N, C-alpha and C positions, 0 to 999 in steps of 0.2 A: 867072698867075692870070687866069681869064676874067672877062668883064664880068658884071654881074648878069643881063642878058638871056640870055647864053649858059648860065649856071647854071640859070636858070628853064626854059629850053628843054630842057636835059638832064634836069631833074627832071620835066618834063611827059612826056617820052618814057619815062622810067623808070616813072612812075605809070601810063601807058597800058599798058605791058607787064604790070605787076602786076595791073591790072584785067582785062586780056585773059586772064590765067591763072586768074582767079577763085579766088584763094587763100583769101580770107576765107570765102566760102560753103562751100568744101570743108572748110576747117578747122572751121567751125561744125558741119557735118554729122558730121564725124569725132568731135568732142567730144560731140555729142548722141547719137550711136550708142554711144559708150563709156558714157555715163551711163545710157542706156536698158538696156544689158546689165547694168550694176551694179545698177540697180533691180530687174530681173528676178531676178538672183542673190540679192539681199537678200530678195525676197519668197519665193523658193523655199527659202531657208535657215530661214525661220521655221516653228515647229512648228504654230502656229494663227494664221491671219490674222484680224485684226479687220476690221470694215467700213471703218474709216478707212484702214487699210493697203491693203486691196484697192481702195478708191477712189483712193488715190494711184497705185497701179500702173496703174489704168485711165486716169487722167488723163495720166500720162506716156506710156502707149502711144498714146493719142489724139493727144497733141502730136507725138509722133514720126511718126505716120502723116501728120498734116497737114504737118509740115515736110518730110517726104520727098516728098509730092505737089507742094508748092510748088517744091522744089529740082529735081525732075524736069521740071516745067513750065518753069522758067527755063533749064534746060540745053538745051532744044529750040531756043531762039533762036539 
């Protein structure tokens, strides 16, 4: 078994690789995209939209647009 310093070094290298792959931002965008599609499907399945329902769809669409813009901006770096 290695020393504490060796284990910490290995853990730091592993964390650097995980951060380099940008797993969390990509996973978050995947989940947001899935939820956005589900909200649009839900809205399209309703016979008559109320103003509250259409406002919710609008807010989710705006949030998705903003998140996508931020994600694209951070991917350039």
